[in-house]
PDB file of N, H, CA, C and O in Angstrom:
ATOM      1  N   MET A   1     -38.399  23.089  14.728  1.00  0.00           N
ATOM      2  CA  MET A   1     -37.995  21.407  14.566  1.00  0.00           C
ATOM      3  C   MET A   1     -37.546  21.102  13.072  1.00  0.00           C
ATOM      4  O   MET A   1     -38.338  21.298  12.150  1.00  0.00           O
ATOM      5  N   ASP A   2     -36.507  20.710  12.891  1.00  0.00           N
ATOM      6  H   ASP A   2     -35.864  20.551  13.640  1.00  0.00           H
ATOM      7  CA  ASP A   2     -35.820  20.475  12.079  1.00  0.00           C
ATOM      8  C   ASP A   2     -35.322  18.980  11.863  1.00  0.00           C
ATOM      9  O   ASP A   2     -35.298  18.200  12.815  1.00  0.00           O
ATOM     10  N   LYS A   3     -34.923  18.598  10.580  1.00  0.00           N
ATOM     11  H   LYS A   3     -34.942  19.231   9.806  1.00  0.00           H
ATOM     12  CA  LYS A   3     -34.970  16.741  10.433  1.00  0.00           C
ATOM     13  C   LYS A   3     -34.327  16.320   9.707  1.00  0.00           C
ATOM     14  O   LYS A   3     -33.993  16.784   8.617  1.00  0.00           O
ATOM     15  N   ILE A   4     -34.011  15.244  10.260  1.00  0.00           N
ATOM     16  H   ILE A   4     -34.282  14.868  11.146  1.00  0.00           H
ATOM     17  CA  ILE A   4     -32.975  14.455   9.789  1.00  0.00           C
ATOM     18  C   ILE A   4     -33.243  13.687   8.819  1.00  0.00           C
ATOM     19  O   ILE A   4     -34.164  12.942   9.155  1.00  0.00           O
ATOM     20  N   ILE A   5     -32.884  13.485   7.733  1.00  0.00           N
ATOM     21  H   ILE A   5     -32.135  14.089   7.461  1.00  0.00           H
ATOM     22  CA  ILE A   5     -33.795  12.666   6.324  1.00  0.00           C
ATOM     23  C   ILE A   5     -32.503  11.744   5.642  1.00  0.00           C
ATOM     24  O   ILE A   5     -31.402  12.211   5.351  1.00  0.00           O
ATOM     25  N   TYR A   6     -32.927  10.336   5.469  1.00  0.00           N
ATOM     26  H   TYR A   6     -33.821   9.957   5.706  1.00  0.00           H
ATOM     27  CA  TYR A   6     -32.168   9.427   4.850  1.00  0.00           C
ATOM     28  C   TYR A   6     -33.540   8.886   3.993  1.00  0.00           C
ATOM     29  O   TYR A   6     -34.619   8.510   4.450  1.00  0.00           O
ATOM     30  N   GLU A   7     -33.011   9.008   2.333  1.00  0.00           N
ATOM     31  H   GLU A   7     -32.134   9.314   1.961  1.00  0.00           H
ATOM     32  CA  GLU A   7     -33.629   8.321   1.186  1.00  0.00           C
ATOM     33  C   GLU A   7     -32.959   7.646   0.619  1.00  0.00           C
ATOM     34  O   GLU A   7     -31.841   7.973   0.222  1.00  0.00           O
ATOM     35  N   ARG A   8     -33.622   6.263   0.407  1.00  0.00           N
ATOM     36  H   ARG A   8     -34.531   5.997   0.729  1.00  0.00           H
ATOM     37  CA  ARG A   8     -32.672   5.441  -0.779  1.00  0.00           C
ATOM     38  C   ARG A   8     -32.817   5.987  -1.783  1.00  0.00           C
ATOM     39  O   ARG A   8     -33.818   6.699  -1.865  1.00  0.00           O
ATOM     40  N   ALA A   9     -31.782   5.887  -3.123  1.00  0.00           N
ATOM     41  H   ALA A   9     -30.969   5.309  -3.057  1.00  0.00           H
ATOM     42  CA  ALA A   9     -31.878   5.695  -4.048  1.00  0.00           C
ATOM     43  C   ALA A   9     -32.719   4.631  -5.195  1.00  0.00           C
ATOM     44  O   ALA A   9     -33.543   4.675  -6.109  1.00  0.00           O
ATOM     45  N   ASP A  10     -32.073   3.908  -4.612  1.00  0.00           N
ATOM     46  H   ASP A  10     -31.404   3.873  -3.869  1.00  0.00           H
ATOM     47  CA  ASP A  10     -32.836   2.431  -5.323  1.00  0.00           C
ATOM     48  C   ASP A  10     -33.994   1.739  -4.626  1.00  0.00           C
ATOM     49  O   ASP A  10     -34.120   1.788  -3.402  1.00  0.00           O
ATOM     50  N   LYS A  11     -35.010   0.961  -5.586  1.00  0.00           N
ATOM     51  H   LYS A  11     -34.908   0.921  -6.579  1.00  0.00           H
ATOM     52  CA  LYS A  11     -35.922   0.045  -4.617  1.00  0.00           C
ATOM     53  C   LYS A  11     -35.482  -1.227  -4.241  1.00  0.00           C
ATOM     54  O   LYS A  11     -35.025  -2.003  -5.081  1.00  0.00           O
ATOM     55  N   SER A  12     -35.593  -1.564  -2.852  1.00  0.00           N
ATOM     56  H   SER A  12     -35.964  -0.933  -2.170  1.00  0.00           H
ATOM     57  CA  SER A  12     -35.405  -2.502  -2.121  1.00  0.00           C
ATOM     58  C   SER A  12     -36.115  -2.896  -1.105  1.00  0.00           C
ATOM     59  O   SER A  12     -37.017  -2.132  -0.761  1.00  0.00           O
ATOM     60  N   VAL A  13     -35.906  -4.340  -0.236  1.00  0.00           N
ATOM     61  H   VAL A  13     -35.173  -4.960  -0.516  1.00  0.00           H
ATOM     62  CA  VAL A  13     -36.580  -4.038   0.751  1.00  0.00           C
ATOM     63  C   VAL A  13     -36.043  -3.790   2.104  1.00  0.00           C
ATOM     64  O   VAL A  13     -36.458  -4.279   3.155  1.00  0.00           O
ATOM     65  N   GLU A  14     -34.792  -2.733   1.890  1.00  0.00           N
ATOM     66  H   GLU A  14     -34.455  -2.335   1.037  1.00  0.00           H
ATOM     67  CA  GLU A  14     -34.223  -1.986   3.007  1.00  0.00           C
ATOM     68  C   GLU A  14     -35.565  -0.971   3.181  1.00  0.00           C
ATOM     69  O   GLU A  14     -36.610  -1.035   2.533  1.00  0.00           O
ATOM     70  N   PRO A  15     -35.249  -0.095   4.164  1.00  0.00           N
ATOM     71  CA  PRO A  15     -35.821   0.628   4.612  1.00  0.00           C
ATOM     72  C   PRO A  15     -35.835   2.056   3.275  1.00  0.00           C
ATOM     73  O   PRO A  15     -34.689   2.200   2.848  1.00  0.00           O
ATOM     74  N   GLN A  16     -36.617   2.820   2.758  1.00  0.00           N
ATOM     75  H   GLN A  16     -37.547   2.703   3.105  1.00  0.00           H
ATOM     76  CA  GLN A  16     -36.927   3.365   1.779  1.00  0.00           C
ATOM     77  C   GLN A  16     -36.473   4.993   2.316  1.00  0.00           C
ATOM     78  O   GLN A  16     -35.820   5.790   1.642  1.00  0.00           O
ATOM     79  N   LYS A  17     -37.011   5.225   3.701  1.00  0.00           N
ATOM     80  H   LYS A  17     -37.541   4.578   4.248  1.00  0.00           H
ATOM     81  CA  LYS A  17     -36.965   6.345   3.873  1.00  0.00           C
ATOM     82  C   LYS A  17     -36.892   6.303   5.299  1.00  0.00           C
ATOM     83  O   LYS A  17     -37.625   5.517   5.898  1.00  0.00           O
ATOM     84  N   ILE A  18     -35.921   7.218   6.065  1.00  0.00           N
ATOM     85  H   ILE A  18     -35.325   7.857   5.578  1.00  0.00           H
ATOM     86  CA  ILE A  18     -35.961   7.643   7.495  1.00  0.00           C
ATOM     87  C   ILE A  18     -35.265   8.728   7.772  1.00  0.00           C
ATOM     88  O   ILE A  18     -34.123   9.152   7.592  1.00  0.00           O
ATOM     89  N   VAL A  19     -36.724   9.227   8.489  1.00  0.00           N
ATOM     90  H   VAL A  19     -37.651   8.884   8.636  1.00  0.00           H
ATOM     91  CA  VAL A  19     -37.160  10.900   8.687  1.00  0.00           C
ATOM     92  C   VAL A  19     -36.794  10.809  10.250  1.00  0.00           C
ATOM     93  O   VAL A  19     -37.342   9.834  10.764  1.00  0.00           O
ATOM     94  N   PHE A  20     -35.987  11.590  11.175  1.00  0.00           N
ATOM     95  H   PHE A  20     -35.542  12.382  10.757  1.00  0.00           H
ATOM     96  CA  PHE A  20     -35.433  11.828  12.497  1.00  0.00           C
ATOM     97  C   PHE A  20     -36.184  13.068  13.022  1.00  0.00           C
ATOM     98  O   PHE A  20     -35.175  13.729  12.778  1.00  0.00           O
ATOM     99  N   GLU A  21     -36.653  13.574  13.296  1.00  0.00           N
ATOM    100  H   GLU A  21     -37.473  13.037  13.494  1.00  0.00           H
ATOM    101  CA  GLU A  21     -37.091  15.456  13.644  1.00  0.00           C
ATOM    102  C   GLU A  21     -36.722  15.290  14.733  1.00  0.00           C
ATOM    103  O   GLU A  21     -36.968  14.259  15.358  1.00  0.00           O
ATOM    104  N   VAL A  22     -35.990  16.359  15.238  1.00  0.00           N
ATOM    105  H   VAL A  22     -35.791  17.197  14.730  1.00  0.00           H
ATOM    106  CA  VAL A  22     -34.981  16.550  16.420  1.00  0.00           C
ATOM    107  C   VAL A  22     -35.164  18.433  16.254  1.00  0.00           C
ATOM    108  O   VAL A  22     -35.379  19.070  15.222  1.00  0.00           O
ATOM    109  N   SER A  23     -34.943  19.067  18.006  1.00  0.00           N
ATOM    110  H   SER A  23     -34.769  18.549  18.843  1.00  0.00           H
ATOM    111  CA  SER A  23     -34.918  20.099  18.387  1.00  0.00           C
ATOM    112  C   SER A  23     -33.745  21.026  16.876  1.00  0.00           C
ATOM    113  O   SER A  23     -32.898  20.544  16.123  1.00  0.00           O
ATOM    114  N   SER A  24     -34.217  22.279  17.007  1.00  0.00           N
ATOM    115  H   SER A  24     -34.905  22.671  17.619  1.00  0.00           H
ATOM    116  CA  SER A  24     -33.808  23.571  16.548  1.00  0.00           C
ATOM    117  C   SER A  24     -32.238  23.356  16.889  1.00  0.00           C
ATOM    118  O   SER A  24     -31.441  23.270  15.955  1.00  0.00           O
ATOM    119  N   ASP A  25     -31.852  23.279  18.069  1.00  0.00           N
ATOM    120  H   ASP A  25     -32.500  23.349  18.828  1.00  0.00           H
ATOM    121  CA  ASP A  25     -31.172  24.095  18.755  1.00  0.00           C
ATOM    122  C   ASP A  25     -30.232  21.815  19.031  1.00  0.00           C
ATOM    123  O   ASP A  25     -30.275  21.364  20.176  1.00  0.00           O
ATOM    124  N   LEU A  26     -29.956  21.422  18.535  1.00  0.00           N
ATOM    125  H   LEU A  26     -29.922  21.789  17.606  1.00  0.00           H
ATOM    126  CA  LEU A  26     -28.956  20.116  18.510  1.00  0.00           C
ATOM    127  C   LEU A  26     -27.922  20.511  18.789  1.00  0.00           C
ATOM    128  O   LEU A  26     -27.372  21.487  18.278  1.00  0.00           O
ATOM    129  N   SER A  27     -27.434  19.717  19.762  1.00  0.00           N
ATOM    130  H   SER A  27     -27.880  18.924  20.176  1.00  0.00           H
ATOM    131  CA  SER A  27     -26.350  19.671  19.538  1.00  0.00           C
ATOM    132  C   SER A  27     -24.980  18.864  18.759  1.00  0.00           C
ATOM    133  O   SER A  27     -25.025  17.646  18.936  1.00  0.00           O
ATOM    134  N   ILE A  28     -24.274  19.145  18.274  1.00  0.00           N
ATOM    135  H   ILE A  28     -24.238  20.134  18.131  1.00  0.00           H
ATOM    136  CA  ILE A  28     -23.216  18.117  17.638  1.00  0.00           C
ATOM    137  C   ILE A  28     -23.106  16.759  18.129  1.00  0.00           C
ATOM    138  O   ILE A  28     -22.976  15.713  17.493  1.00  0.00           O
ATOM    139  N   LYS A  29     -23.216  17.061  19.963  1.00  0.00           N
ATOM    140  H   LYS A  29     -23.322  17.911  20.479  1.00  0.00           H
ATOM    141  CA  LYS A  29     -22.768  15.196  20.367  1.00  0.00           C
ATOM    142  C   LYS A  29     -24.382  14.792  19.867  1.00  0.00           C
ATOM    143  O   LYS A  29     -24.613  14.063  18.903  1.00  0.00           O
ATOM    144  N   ASP A  30     -25.382  15.392  20.690  1.00  0.00           N
ATOM    145  H   ASP A  30     -25.194  15.985  21.473  1.00  0.00           H
ATOM    146  CA  ASP A  30     -26.709  14.631  19.899  1.00  0.00           C
ATOM    147  C   ASP A  30     -26.635  14.337  18.183  1.00  0.00           C
ATOM    148  O   ASP A  30     -27.011  13.341  17.563  1.00  0.00           O
ATOM    149  N   PHE A  31     -26.189  15.224  17.832  1.00  0.00           N
ATOM    150  H   PHE A  31     -25.884  16.033  18.335  1.00  0.00           H
ATOM    151  CA  PHE A  31     -26.780  15.341  15.674  1.00  0.00           C
ATOM    152  C   PHE A  31     -25.522  13.798  15.432  1.00  0.00           C
ATOM    153  O   PHE A  31     -25.603  13.214  14.352  1.00  0.00           O
ATOM    154  N   LYS A  32     -24.502  13.301  16.445  1.00  0.00           N
ATOM    155  H   LYS A  32     -24.435  13.775  17.323  1.00  0.00           H
ATOM    156  CA  LYS A  32     -23.693  11.917  16.458  1.00  0.00           C
ATOM    157  C   LYS A  32     -24.510  10.947  16.617  1.00  0.00           C
ATOM    158  O   LYS A  32     -24.488  10.078  15.745  1.00  0.00           O
ATOM    159  N   LEU A  33     -25.411  10.806  17.691  1.00  0.00           N
ATOM    160  H   LEU A  33     -25.429  11.512  18.399  1.00  0.00           H
ATOM    161  CA  LEU A  33     -26.000   9.992  18.370  1.00  0.00           C
ATOM    162  C   LEU A  33     -26.917  10.155  17.384  1.00  0.00           C
ATOM    163  O   LEU A  33     -26.909   9.033  16.878  1.00  0.00           O
ATOM    164  N   ASN A  34     -27.840  10.910  16.664  1.00  0.00           N
ATOM    165  H   ASN A  34     -27.846  11.822  17.075  1.00  0.00           H
ATOM    166  CA  ASN A  34     -28.968  10.640  15.973  1.00  0.00           C
ATOM    167  C   ASN A  34     -28.293   9.682  14.418  1.00  0.00           C
ATOM    168  O   ASN A  34     -28.609   8.615  13.891  1.00  0.00           O
ATOM    169  N   CYS A  35     -27.373  10.617  14.158  1.00  0.00           N
ATOM    170  H   CYS A  35     -27.116  11.483  14.586  1.00  0.00           H
ATOM    171  CA  CYS A  35     -26.495   9.326  12.907  1.00  0.00           C
ATOM    172  C   CYS A  35     -26.384   7.824  13.472  1.00  0.00           C
ATOM    173  O   CYS A  35     -27.092   6.990  12.908  1.00  0.00           O
ATOM    174  N   VAL A  36     -25.664   7.451  14.404  1.00  0.00           N
ATOM    175  H   VAL A  36     -25.089   8.128  14.862  1.00  0.00           H
ATOM    176  CA  VAL A  36     -25.497   6.429  14.877  1.00  0.00           C
ATOM    177  C   VAL A  36     -26.748   5.821  15.203  1.00  0.00           C
ATOM    178  O   VAL A  36     -26.631   4.597  15.274  1.00  0.00           O
ATOM    179  N   ARG A  37     -27.657   6.149  15.379  1.00  0.00           N
ATOM    180  H   ARG A  37     -27.752   7.142  15.322  1.00  0.00           H
ATOM    181  CA  ARG A  37     -29.242   5.914  15.748  1.00  0.00           C
ATOM    182  C   ARG A  37     -29.969   5.481  14.285  1.00  0.00           C
ATOM    183  O   ARG A  37     -30.878   4.660  14.161  1.00  0.00           O
ATOM    184  N   MET A  38     -29.382   6.185  13.314  1.00  0.00           N
ATOM    185  H   MET A  38     -28.644   6.852  13.415  1.00  0.00           H
ATOM    186  CA  MET A  38     -29.817   6.409  11.635  1.00  0.00           C
ATOM    187  C   MET A  38     -28.522   4.850  11.537  1.00  0.00           C
ATOM    188  O   MET A  38     -29.093   3.766  11.656  1.00  0.00           O
ATOM    189  N   ALA A  39     -27.753   4.812  11.441  1.00  0.00           N
ATOM    190  H   ALA A  39     -27.289   5.692  11.345  1.00  0.00           H
ATOM    191  CA  ALA A  39     -27.293   3.100  10.875  1.00  0.00           C
ATOM    192  C   ALA A  39     -27.247   2.672  11.439  1.00  0.00           C
ATOM    193  O   ALA A  39     -26.200   2.048  11.263  1.00  0.00           O
ATOM    194  N   GLN A  40     -27.987   2.144  12.947  1.00  0.00           N
ATOM    195  H   GLN A  40     -28.837   2.651  13.090  1.00  0.00           H
ATOM    196  CA  GLN A  40     -28.429   1.189  13.693  1.00  0.00           C
ATOM    197  C   GLN A  40     -30.157   0.609  13.276  1.00  0.00           C
ATOM    198  O   GLN A  40     -30.780  -0.408  13.580  1.00  0.00           O
ATOM    199  N   ALA A  41     -30.493   1.830  12.445  1.00  0.00           N
ATOM    200  H   ALA A  41     -29.987   2.656  12.198  1.00  0.00           H
ATOM    201  CA  ALA A  41     -32.148   1.765  11.490  1.00  0.00           C
ATOM    202  C   ALA A  41     -32.109   1.347  10.680  1.00  0.00           C
ATOM    203  O   ALA A  41     -33.020   0.544  10.477  1.00  0.00           O
ATOM    204  N   LEU A  42     -30.940   1.548   9.435  1.00  0.00           N
ATOM    205  H   LEU A  42     -30.200   2.200   9.600  1.00  0.00           H
ATOM    206  CA  LEU A  42     -30.374   1.277   8.358  1.00  0.00           C
ATOM    207  C   LEU A  42     -30.011  -0.630   8.409  1.00  0.00           C
ATOM    208  O   LEU A  42     -30.143  -1.267   7.364  1.00  0.00           O
ATOM    209  N   GLY A  43     -29.561  -1.359   9.741  1.00  0.00           N
ATOM    210  H   GLY A  43     -29.454  -0.842  10.590  1.00  0.00           H
ATOM    211  CA  GLY A  43     -29.057  -2.326   9.736  1.00  0.00           C
ATOM    212  C   GLY A  43     -27.450  -2.216   9.758  1.00  0.00           C
ATOM    213  O   GLY A  43     -27.003  -3.354   9.895  1.00  0.00           O
ATOM    214  N   TYR A  44     -26.528  -1.361   9.683  1.00  0.00           N
ATOM    215  H   TYR A  44     -26.891  -0.436   9.573  1.00  0.00           H
ATOM    216  CA  TYR A  44     -25.219  -1.315   9.675  1.00  0.00           C
ATOM    217  C   TYR A  44     -24.757  -2.430  11.232  1.00  0.00           C
ATOM    218  O   TYR A  44     -25.137  -2.761  12.355  1.00  0.00           O
ATOM    219  N   ASN A  45     -24.283  -2.511  10.785  1.00  0.00           N
ATOM    220  H   ASN A  45     -23.974  -2.243   9.873  1.00  0.00           H
ATOM    221  CA  ASN A  45     -23.195  -3.905  12.293  1.00  0.00           C
ATOM    222  C   ASN A  45     -23.113  -2.834  13.213  1.00  0.00           C
ATOM    223  O   ASN A  45     -23.019  -1.634  12.952  1.00  0.00           O
ATOM    224  N   HIS A  46     -23.169  -3.529  14.592  1.00  0.00           N
ATOM    225  H   HIS A  46     -23.245  -4.503  14.804  1.00  0.00           H
ATOM    226  CA  HIS A  46     -22.756  -2.470  15.497  1.00  0.00           C
ATOM    227  C   HIS A  46     -21.720  -1.996  15.748  1.00  0.00           C
ATOM    228  O   HIS A  46     -21.441  -0.889  16.209  1.00  0.00           O
ATOM    229  N   ASN A  47     -20.632  -3.468  15.221  1.00  0.00           N
ATOM    230  H   ASN A  47     -20.859  -4.367  14.846  1.00  0.00           H
ATOM    231  CA  ASN A  47     -19.337  -2.978  15.589  1.00  0.00           C
ATOM    232  C   ASN A  47     -18.498  -2.046  14.670  1.00  0.00           C
ATOM    233  O   ASN A  47     -17.553  -1.338  15.016  1.00  0.00           O
ATOM    234  N   SER A  48     -19.185  -2.228  13.074  1.00  0.00           N
ATOM    235  H   SER A  48     -19.953  -2.804  12.792  1.00  0.00           H
ATOM    236  CA  SER A  48     -18.840  -1.543  12.547  1.00  0.00           C
ATOM    237  C   SER A  48     -18.881   0.332  12.483  1.00  0.00           C
ATOM    238  O   SER A  48     -18.092   1.174  12.054  1.00  0.00           O
ATOM    239  N   ILE A  49     -20.565   0.408  13.314  1.00  0.00           N
ATOM    240  H   ILE A  49     -21.206  -0.276  13.662  1.00  0.00           H
ATOM    241  CA  ILE A  49     -20.558   1.438  14.081  1.00  0.00           C
ATOM    242  C   ILE A  49     -19.877   1.991  14.818  1.00  0.00           C
ATOM    243  O   ILE A  49     -19.504   3.144  14.602  1.00  0.00           O
ATOM    244  N   LYS A  50     -19.499   1.231  16.001  1.00  0.00           N
ATOM    245  H   LYS A  50     -19.802   0.294  16.176  1.00  0.00           H
ATOM    246  CA  LYS A  50     -18.525   1.948  17.080  1.00  0.00           C
ATOM    247  C   LYS A  50     -17.504   1.838  16.097  1.00  0.00           C
ATOM    248  O   LYS A  50     -16.697   2.703  16.435  1.00  0.00           O
ATOM    249  N   LYS A  51     -17.043   1.243  15.016  1.00  0.00           N
ATOM    250  H   LYS A  51     -17.699   0.540  14.741  1.00  0.00           H
ATOM    251  CA  LYS A  51     -15.180   1.819  14.992  1.00  0.00           C
ATOM    252  C   LYS A  51     -15.658   3.301  14.081  1.00  0.00           C
ATOM    253  O   LYS A  51     -15.393   4.461  14.396  1.00  0.00           O
ATOM    254  N   GLU A  52     -16.111   3.019  13.377  1.00  0.00           N
ATOM    255  H   GLU A  52     -16.325   2.076  13.121  1.00  0.00           H
ATOM    256  CA  GLU A  52     -16.253   4.841  12.676  1.00  0.00           C
ATOM    257  C   GLU A  52     -16.540   5.816  13.113  1.00  0.00           C
ATOM    258  O   GLU A  52     -16.390   6.908  12.566  1.00  0.00           O
ATOM    259  N   PHE A  53     -17.268   5.498  14.774  1.00  0.00           N
ATOM    260  H   PHE A  53     -17.391   4.611  15.219  1.00  0.00           H
ATOM    261  CA  PHE A  53     -17.961   6.874  15.153  1.00  0.00           C
ATOM    262  C   PHE A  53     -17.257   6.890  16.516  1.00  0.00           C
ATOM    263  O   PHE A  53     -17.459   7.730  17.393  1.00  0.00           O
ATOM    264  N   ASN A  54     -16.348   5.786  16.589  1.00  0.00           N
ATOM    265  H   ASN A  54     -16.184   5.103  15.876  1.00  0.00           H
ATOM    266  CA  ASN A  54     -15.634   5.937  17.666  1.00  0.00           C
ATOM    267  C   ASN A  54     -16.456   5.510  18.879  1.00  0.00           C
ATOM    268  O   ASN A  54     -17.335   4.653  18.966  1.00  0.00           O
ATOM    269  N   HIS A  55     -15.714   6.691  20.187  1.00  0.00           N
ATOM    270  H   HIS A  55     -15.000   7.387  20.116  1.00  0.00           H
ATOM    271  CA  HIS A  55     -16.677   6.570  21.606  1.00  0.00           C
ATOM    272  C   HIS A  55     -18.186   6.977  20.963  1.00  0.00           C
ATOM    273  O   HIS A  55     -18.388   8.096  20.491  1.00  0.00           O
ATOM    274  N   ILE A  56     -19.199   5.944  21.006  1.00  0.00           N
ATOM    275  H   ILE A  56     -19.035   5.035  21.390  1.00  0.00           H
ATOM    276  CA  ILE A  56     -20.469   6.956  21.328  1.00  0.00           C
ATOM    277  C   ILE A  56     -21.072   7.276  22.833  1.00  0.00           C
ATOM    278  O   ILE A  56     -21.779   6.538  23.520  1.00  0.00           O
ATOM    279  N   GLY A  57     -20.651   8.404  23.095  1.00  0.00           N
ATOM    280  H   GLY A  57     -20.076   9.003  22.538  1.00  0.00           H
ATOM    281  CA  GLY A  57     -21.307   8.668  24.311  1.00  0.00           C
ATOM    282  C   GLY A  57     -22.985   8.657  24.674  1.00  0.00           C
ATOM    283  O   GLY A  57     -23.627   9.682  24.447  1.00  0.00           O
ATOM    284  N   GLU A  58     -23.552   7.648  25.156  1.00  0.00           N
ATOM    285  H   GLU A  58     -23.030   6.815  25.341  1.00  0.00           H
ATOM    286  CA  GLU A  58     -24.910   7.257  25.199  1.00  0.00           C
ATOM    287  C   GLU A  58     -25.302   7.996  26.356  1.00  0.00           C
ATOM    288  O   GLU A  58     -24.776   8.122  27.462  1.00  0.00           O
ATOM    289  N   SER A  59     -26.456   8.503  25.795  1.00  0.00           N
ATOM    290  H   SER A  59     -26.883   8.400  24.897  1.00  0.00           H
ATOM    291  CA  SER A  59     -27.200   9.286  26.891  1.00  0.00           C
ATOM    292  C   SER A  59     -28.731   8.973  26.645  1.00  0.00           C
ATOM    293  O   SER A  59     -29.137   8.491  25.588  1.00  0.00           O
ATOM    294  N   GLY A  60     -29.762   9.377  28.006  1.00  0.00           N
ATOM    295  H   GLY A  60     -29.432   9.769  28.865  1.00  0.00           H
ATOM    296  CA  GLY A  60     -31.195   8.741  27.883  1.00  0.00           C
ATOM    297  C   GLY A  60     -31.677   7.657  28.778  1.00  0.00           C
ATOM    298  O   GLY A  60     -31.258   7.380  29.902  1.00  0.00           O
ATOM    299  N   ASP A  61     -32.749   7.015  28.008  1.00  0.00           N
ATOM    300  H   ASP A  61     -33.089   7.239  27.095  1.00  0.00           H
ATOM    301  CA  ASP A  61     -33.483   5.984  28.559  1.00  0.00           C
ATOM    302  C   ASP A  61     -32.251   4.510  28.344  1.00  0.00           C
ATOM    303  O   ASP A  61     -31.801   3.879  27.387  1.00  0.00           O
ATOM    304  N   ALA A  62     -32.113   4.487  29.684  1.00  0.00           N
ATOM    305  H   ALA A  62     -32.478   4.999  30.462  1.00  0.00           H
ATOM    306  CA  ALA A  62     -30.809   3.206  29.764  1.00  0.00           C
ATOM    307  C   ALA A  62     -31.970   1.675  28.623  1.00  0.00           C
ATOM    308  O   ALA A  62     -31.488   0.969  27.736  1.00  0.00           O
ATOM    309  N   SER A  63     -33.244   1.648  29.048  1.00  0.00           N
ATOM    310  H   SER A  63     -33.635   2.221  29.769  1.00  0.00           H
ATOM    311  CA  SER A  63     -34.137   0.815  28.259  1.00  0.00           C
ATOM    312  C   SER A  63     -34.465   0.851  26.917  1.00  0.00           C
ATOM    313  O   SER A  63     -34.917   0.095  26.056  1.00  0.00           O
ATOM    314  N   GLN A  64     -33.975   2.300  27.068  1.00  0.00           N
ATOM    315  H   GLN A  64     -33.608   2.914  27.767  1.00  0.00           H
ATOM    316  CA  GLN A  64     -34.497   2.189  24.944  1.00  0.00           C
ATOM    317  C   GLN A  64     -33.012   2.622  24.208  1.00  0.00           C
ATOM    318  O   GLN A  64     -32.998   2.811  22.992  1.00  0.00           O
ATOM    319  N   LEU A  65     -31.446   2.803  25.231  1.00  0.00           N
ATOM    320  H   LEU A  65     -31.458   2.649  26.219  1.00  0.00           H
ATOM    321  CA  LEU A  65     -30.454   2.938  24.345  1.00  0.00           C
ATOM    322  C   LEU A  65     -29.820   0.683  24.193  1.00  0.00           C
ATOM    323  O   LEU A  65     -29.065   0.113  23.405  1.00  0.00           O
ATOM    324  N   LYS A  66     -30.813   0.074  25.618  1.00  0.00           N
ATOM    325  H   LYS A  66     -31.426   0.537  26.258  1.00  0.00           H
ATOM    326  CA  LYS A  66     -30.255  -1.281  25.112  1.00  0.00           C
ATOM    327  C   LYS A  66     -30.971  -1.784  23.957  1.00  0.00           C
ATOM    328  O   LYS A  66     -30.419  -2.604  23.223  1.00  0.00           O
ATOM    329  N   LEU A  67     -32.258  -1.333  23.701  1.00  0.00           N
ATOM    330  H   LEU A  67     -32.706  -0.666  24.297  1.00  0.00           H
ATOM    331  CA  LEU A  67     -33.010  -2.046  22.445  1.00  0.00           C
ATOM    332  C   LEU A  67     -32.264  -1.546  21.349  1.00  0.00           C
ATOM    333  O   LEU A  67     -32.144  -2.288  20.374  1.00  0.00           O
ATOM    334  N   LEU A  68     -31.616  -0.158  21.326  1.00  0.00           N
ATOM    335  H   LEU A  68     -31.714   0.444  22.118  1.00  0.00           H
ATOM    336  CA  LEU A  68     -31.138   0.277  19.730  1.00  0.00           C
ATOM    337  C   LEU A  68     -29.824  -0.332  19.935  1.00  0.00           C
ATOM    338  O   LEU A  68     -29.535  -1.284  19.210  1.00  0.00           O
ATOM    339  N   PHE A  69     -28.783   0.165  21.019  1.00  0.00           N
ATOM    340  H   PHE A  69     -29.018   0.939  21.608  1.00  0.00           H
ATOM    341  CA  PHE A  69     -27.300  -0.876  20.582  1.00  0.00           C
ATOM    342  C   PHE A  69     -26.997  -2.026  20.710  1.00  0.00           C
ATOM    343  O   PHE A  69     -25.912  -2.549  20.456  1.00  0.00           O
ATOM    344  N   GLY A  70     -28.378  -2.714  21.302  1.00  0.00           N
ATOM    345  H   GLY A  70     -29.259  -2.290  21.509  1.00  0.00           H
ATOM    346  CA  GLY A  70     -28.274  -4.351  21.868  1.00  0.00           C
ATOM    347  C   GLY A  70     -27.449  -4.690  23.301  1.00  0.00           C
ATOM    348  O   GLY A  70     -27.371  -5.849  23.709  1.00  0.00           O
TER     349      GLY A  70
END
């Protein structure tokens, strides 16, 4: 099991630390999807994320994806 971790340097009301535990054989496509999910969790705007990551190939449970991506 590997981890993708974001830790904020300054104190604020925003999330201070986000940890994703991922399988050690994570594909680059799944890594990208996890980065998108982390950006969402950090509160970045959906349109900004879509612009920066270009096409986001969504996979998985459609109801969970709707919660994540709106």
